Structures are given as C-alpha cells and as structure tokens.
VOMARZA-159624 format. One line per 3 residues: number of its first residue (from 0); their letters; for each residue x, y, z of N, C-alpha, C, CB. Coordinates in pm, whole numbers. Glycine has a CB too. Layout:
NUM = A = X:Y:Z:X:Y:Z:X:Y:Z:X:Y:Z ~ ...
END
This chain:
0 = MKE = -497:2507:1013:-421:2563:902:-388:2452:804:-291:2632:953 ~ -390:2479:675:-367:2380:570:-230:2315:581:-383:2443:435 ~ -131:2388:625:6:2336:629:18:2213:719:101:2444:676
3 = ESA = -65:2204:822:-57:2090:912:-80:1958:841:-158:2106:1024 ~ -169:1953:743:-194:1828:672:-71:1784:594:-313:1842:578 ~ 10:1878:546:132:1843:474:238:1787:568:188:1965:400
6 = LDP = 230:1823:695:328:1773:790:293:1634:841:340:1867:906 ~ 167:1598:835:123:1466:878:138:1369:762:-24:1470:929 ~ 228:1269:772:252:1180:660:132:1093:624:368:1092:690
9 = HTP = 30:1087:708:-86:1004:682:-200:1083:618:-133:939:810 ~ -183:1214:604:-285:1297:543:-232:1348:410:-325:1414:637 ~ -297:1310:299:-251:1358:170:-255:1511:160:-335:1297:59
12 = ATA = -155:1569:95:-150:1712:74:-186:1742:-71:-11:1770:109 ~ -229:1864:-95:-259:1903:-233:-130:1942:-303:-360:2019:-237 ~ -134:1955:-434:-16:1996:-510:32:2133:-464:-47:1998:-661
15 = AET = -62:2222:-430:-24:2355:-382:51:2344:-250:-148:2443:-366 ~ 4:2256:-161:72:2238:-33:211:2179:-55:-11:2148:60 ~ 224:2089:-150:353:2027:-177:453:2132:-221:339:1919:-283
18 = SAT = 415:2217:-315:510:2316:-364:540:2421:-258:456:2383:-491 ~ 443:2455:-175:463:2557:-73:552:2507:40:330:2602:-18 ~ 540:2381:78:614:2330:192:736:2249:152:526:2247:277
21 = GLR = 741:2203:27:851:2117:-15:830:1973:25:981:2167:42 ~ 720:1943:92:692:1806:133:609:1738:27:620:1802:267 ~ 624:1608:12:543:1534:-84:427:1468:-13:629:1430:-158
24 = PVS = 316:1454:-83:202:1387:-21:221:1237:-21:73:1423:-94 ~ 158:1174:73:155:1028:77:11:990:51:208:970:214 ~ -11:913:-54:-147:876:-91:-200:772:6:-151:823:-234
27 = GDI = -320:794:56:-385:697:142:-454:588:63:-483:765:233 ~ -454:599:-70:-527:505:-155:-448:380:-189:-567:574:-282 ~ -323:373:-156:-239:261:-198:-165:205:-76:-139:304:-308
30 = DGK = -173:73:-60:-103:12:53:42:-17:12:-174:-120:98 ~ 125:-46:110:267:-65:87:301:-176:-12:334:-94:215 ~ 228:-288:-5:256:-400:-97:222:-363:-240:177:-524:-54
33 = TLL = 110:-295:-260:70:-253:-393:170:-152:-449:-72:-192:-391 ~ 213:-59:-364:311:41:-404:442:-26:-444:335:141:-291 ~ 490:-119:-362:614:-190:-393:601:-266:-524:651:-286:-279
36 = SAI = 490:-332:-546:468:-406:-671:468:-313:-791:336:-482:-665 ~ 405:-197:-777:401:-99:-887:541:-48:-918:307:19:-852 ~ 619:-24:-815:756:25:-835:841:-81:-903:819:66:-699
39 = LAS = 833:-204:-855:912:-312:-916:872:-336:-1061:896:-441:-835 ~ 743:-326:-1091:697:-342:-1229:752:-231:-1318:542:-343:-1234 ~ 752:-109:-1269:805:3:-1346:954:-15:-1372:779:136:-1272
42 = LED = 1027:-57:-1271:1172:-79:-1287:1198:-189:-1389:1237:-115:-1152 ~ 1118:-293:-1384:1133:-403:-1480:1102:-356:-1622:1043:-521:-1442 ~ 995:-279:-1637:957:-227:-1769:1067:-141:-1830:828:-147:-1758
45 = DKA = 1138:-68:-1745:1243:21:-1794:1382:-44:-1796:1248:145:-1708 ~ 1384:-175:-1777:1508:-254:-1789:1614:-217:-1685:1567:-237:-1926 ~ 1568:-180:-1563:1662:-158:-1454:1728:-292:-1423:1590:-98:-1327
48 = EDV = 1853:-287:-1383:1929:-409:-1357:1958:-425:-1208:2059:-409:-1437 ~ 1985:-549:-1169:2029:-581:-1033:1937:-517:-928:2174:-535:-1011 ~ 1807:-535:-944:1708:-475:-853:1700:-560:-727:1568:-464:-920
51 = ITI = 1718:-496:-612:1700:-565:-485:1602:-485:-398:1837:-585:-411 ~ 1529:-557:-315:1436:-496:-221:1484:-527:-81:1291:-548:-243 ~ 1493:-425:0:1539:-441:139:1423:-403:231:1666:-352:168
54 = PLA = 1374:-498:312:1268:-464:407:1325:-376:519:1204:-592:466 ~ 1260:-265:547:1306:-173:651:1217:-173:774:1313:-33:595 ~ 1103:-241:767:1013:-245:882:1088:-299:1003:887:-333:852
57 = GKS = 1083:-225:1112:1154:-264:1233:1298:-215:1237:1152:-413:1246 ~ 1352:-170:1124:1488:-116:1119:1488:36:1114:1562:-172:998 ~ 1385:92:1051:1377:236:1032:1232:277:1021:1456:279:907
60 = EMA = 1204:398:1067:1068:449:1056:1048:532:930:1035:533:1178 ~ 1154:550:850:1142:635:730:1061:568:619:1280:671:678 ~ 1061:435:613:989:363:507:979:217:546:1060:380:369
63 = DHM = 893:144:473:880:0:496:975:-80:408:738:-44:470 ~ 1011:-23:291:1099:-93:198:1195:5:133:1017:-167:91 ~ 1312:-46:96:1406:28:14:1432:-58:-109:1539:61:92
66 = VVA = 1430:5:-225:1460:-64:-350:1585:0:-408:1339:-58:-452 ~ 1680:-84:-448:1803:-36:-508:1813:-100:-646:1929:-71:-420 ~ 1841:-17:-747:1848:-65:-884:1960:8:-958:1712:-45:-956
69 = TGR = 1997:-49:-1072:2103:7:-1154:2052:35:-1294:2225:-87:-1159 ~ 2094:150:-1348:2073:182:-1489:2209:182:-1557:2000:321:-1506 ~ 2211:149:-1684:2338:136:-1756:2408:268:-1783:2315:65:-1884
72 = SSR = 2336:378:-1786:2395:509:-1818:2322:617:-1741:2390:537:-1972 ~ 2379:737:-1741:2313:851:-1675:2177:878:-1737:2401:976:-1685 ~ 2170:864:-1867:2043:888:-1936:1938:786:-1893:2063:882:-2089
75 = QVG = 1975:658:-1883:1879:556:-1841:1839:575:-1696:1939:415:-1862 ~ 1934:610:-1610:1901:634:-1469:1795:744:-1458:2029:674:-1389 ~ 1816:855:-1529:1719:965:-1527:1583:923:-1582:1772:1082:-1606
78 = AIA = 1585:845:-1690:1460:800:-1752:1384:704:-1660:1488:731:-1887 ~ 1455:614:-1595:1392:521:-1501:1320:600:-1391:1497:424:-1439 ~ 1390:699:-1335:1332:779:-1227:1212:860:-1275:1438:874:-1169
81 = EHL = 1224:921:-1393:1114:1001:-1446:993:915:-1478:1160:1076:-1570 ~ 1015:800:-1539:904:711:-1571:835:660:-1445:953:593:-1655 ~ 914:627:-1343:856:580:-1218:767:688:-1156:968:540:-1119
84 = ADR = 816:810:-1150:736:920:-1093:608:941:-1175:818:1051:-1088 ~ 620:937:-1308:502:954:-1394:400:843:-1374:545:961:-1540 ~ 448:719:-1365:356:605:-1348:284:611:-1214:433:473:-1360
87 = LKQ = 357:646:-1108:292:654:-977:189:766:-975:397:678:-866 ~ 216:874:-1044:119:985:-1050:-3:943:-1132:184:1112:-1111 ~ 20:884:-1249:-89:845:-1338:-175:734:-1277:-34:799:-1472
90 = DHG = -110:629:-1228:-182:509:-1184:-235:517:-1042:-94:391:-1196 ~ -168:596:-955:-205:594:-813:-225:733:-753:-99:522:-735 ~ -211:837:-834:-233:973:-785:-127:1020:-688:-365:982:-720
93 = MIV = -10:959:-690:99:996:-598:192:1095:-664:177:872:-553 ~ 230:1196:-590:333:1288:-633:454:1258:-546:287:1440:-622 ~ 562:1212:-609:680:1174:-534:790:1278:-553:730:1035:-578
96 = RSE = 879:1284:-458:996:1372:-469:1114:1290:-514:1027:1444:-333 ~ 1199:1354:-594:1321:1287:-635:1437:1385:-627:1308:1228:-778 ~ 1553:1332:-609:1676:1411:-602:1780:1345:-690:1727:1425:-454
99 = GKE = 1857:1426:-762:1970:1375:-838:1945:1346:-984:2018:1255:-775 ~ 1824:1369:-1032:1790:1334:-1169:1873:1414:-1270:1641:1357:-1194 ~ 1911:1537:-1235:1985:1622:-1326:2119:1561:-1365:2007:1758:-1263
102 = LGD = 2189:1501:-1270:2320:1441:-1298:2308:1298:-1349:2406:1442:-1173 ~ 2211:1225:-1297:2188:1089:-1342:2285:986:-1290:2192:1086:-1487 ~ 2364:1020:-1188:2455:922:-1127:2381:838:-1023:2575:993:-1062
105 = WVL = 2300:907:-942:2227:844:-833:2100:924:-814:2311:836:-701 ~ 1986:861:-836:1858:929:-816:1786:862:-700:1771:926:-946 ~ 1740:944:-608:1661:899:-494:1517:938:-520:1713:960:-359
108 = IDA = 1427:842:-509:1284:868:-525:1216:832:-394:1223:786:-645 ~ 1152:930:-332:1082:909:-206:935:890:-237:1104:1029:-108 ~ 889:765:-228:748:733:-255:675:698:-126:738:616:-355
111 = GDV = 715:757:-17:646:733:110:692:604:175:497:728:88 ~ 614:498:161:648:370:224:763:297:154:527:281:227 ~ 801:345:36:910:283:-39:1007:391:-84:856:202:-161
114 = IVH = 1134:373:-52:1241:461:-96:1314:389:-208:1338:501:22 ~ 1336:456:-322:1400:393:-436:1530:466:-467:1306:393:-559 ~ 1637:390:-484:1767:443:-527:1798:382:-662:1881:411:-422
117 = VFR = 1828:466:-761:1868:418:-892:2008:474:-920:1765:460:-1005 ~ 2102:386:-945:2243:423:-962:2296:387:-1100:2327:356:-855 ~ 2401:458:-1141:2487:407:-1247:2573:299:-1181:2575:522:-1314
120 = PEV = 2620:199:-1257:2692:86:-1197:2813:128:-1111:2739:-6:-1305 ~ 2894:220:-1161:3015:261:-1087:2980:330:-956:3101:354:-1174 ~ 2875:410:-958:2833:484:-839:2776:388:-736:2730:593:-875
123 = REF = 2698:292:-783:2641:192:-690:2752:112:-623:2545:98:-765 ~ 2850:72:-700:2963:-4:-645:3041:80:-543:3057:-52:-757 ~ 3058:208:-571:3132:297:-482:3061:313:-347:3153:433:-548
126 = YQI = 2931:341:-349:2857:368:-225:2811:242:-152:2738:454:-255 ~ 2786:135:-224:2743:9:-164:2638:29:-55:2864:-64:-106 ~ 2533:100:-90:2428:136:6:2358:13:64:2324:226:-62
129 = EKM = 2354:-95:-13:2289:-217:37:2355:-269:164:2291:-326:-72 ~ 2486:-253:175:2558:-305:292:2514:-238:422:2707:-285:273 ~ 2469:-113:414:2424:-44:535:2293:-98:586:2410:104:508
132 = WAP = 2206:-143:496:2071:-179:533:2044:-328:531:1976:-112:444 ~ 2118:-403:453:2092:-547:441:2223:-623:451:2020:-579:307 ~ 2258:-670:571:2385:-741:587:2403:-857:490:2397:-791:728
135 = QAA = 2293:-927:453:2305:-1037:360:2347:-989:222:2174:-1112:351 ~ 2316:-864:187:2355:-810:57:2505:-786:52:2279:-679:27 ~ 2569:-776:169:2713:-756:174:2787:-875:116:2759:-730:318
138 = ARP = 2723:-990:113:2785:-1110:61:2773:-1122:-90:2727:-1230:126 ~ 2707:-1022:-153:2693:-1023:-299:2830:-1027:-363:2615:-900:-347 ~ 2849:-1109:-465:2980:-1113:-530:3013:-981:-597:2985:-1227:-631
141 = SPA = 3141:-942:-588:3186:-820:-653:3209:-846:-800:3314:-766:-587 ~ 3196:-744:-884:3225:-761:-1025:3369:-808:-1045:3201:-631:-1101 ~ 3397:-879:-1152:3529:-931:-1178:3633:-819:-1175:3533:-1004:-1313
144 = GTA = 3745:-848:-1111:3855:-754:-1108:3850:-655:-994:3859:-682:-1234 ~ 3748:-661:-907:3742:-570:-792:3756:-652:-666:3611:-489:-791 ~ 3797:-583:-561:3818:-652:-434:3692:-662:-355:3923:-584:-353
END
C-alpha cells in the first residue's frame, strides 16, 4: 500500500501522500551535512540572528541537528521560515512541515535530519529551548537587565 512509504522516514513520499497522511517526505538525495549547510545559508541570507546549531546525534533519534535562530519581528520570523521551506523545495526537492508561521512568535520547521526553531527575541528568551538540548548554551549571557 502506498501509505507505508510515507511512514518509513527513509522512503520519500509523494506530495499526494504527504497531504493524505500529514507526514512530510524525507529526501534521500541530500545528506545531513549538506542539508544543515543549506539551512544555515538560508538563515544567514534572511538575516536571522543568534543562530546556534545543536548536535542531537546520540541524544535523540528525532534528528541529527537542531538549529535555533531569532528574527527581529513576527513578520521576519514568518518570512525566514517561508523562505527556508521554499529554498529547500527548489534546491533539494524537499517538502518540509512547519508549525506556527501564522502567529510568527515561534516557527518550527521539520526538515528531517534537521529541526529548525525560529523565534522572536522575547519568545526565545522565555522558552530557552537551547538549555534543554545543549548544556553549554545555558552559559550564554542573558540580555542586559535580565536575570
């Protein structure tokens, strides 16, 4: 049955399978390092700030890397996420899922081997997601005037 290929993360699904199952395909044409480089380049092009990469290999089976970045406004956060999804589709044939683009406070982009979080500054500071995954990121200095 066609649906089985959508459930296997190593078998790319068609666009029809993606919409029918809600699962996103993982492209077999791009390795994790190339994907991470493409994502970081897109974030840089769109002027994302305070970009950090957290290696997840050996910590979690959900992805090999997590990228956390900040946009200056809700509009920029949404644009960063939309441009990233468009670039991955155009350049690598990947269809990624994203959540939160409508509000623009925190957008999650699931690109298979790389999970990307794009936050507004206040939301990123509130959730401090880096502390959960990268203990060394916990030592990051806080913005002036915060504890």
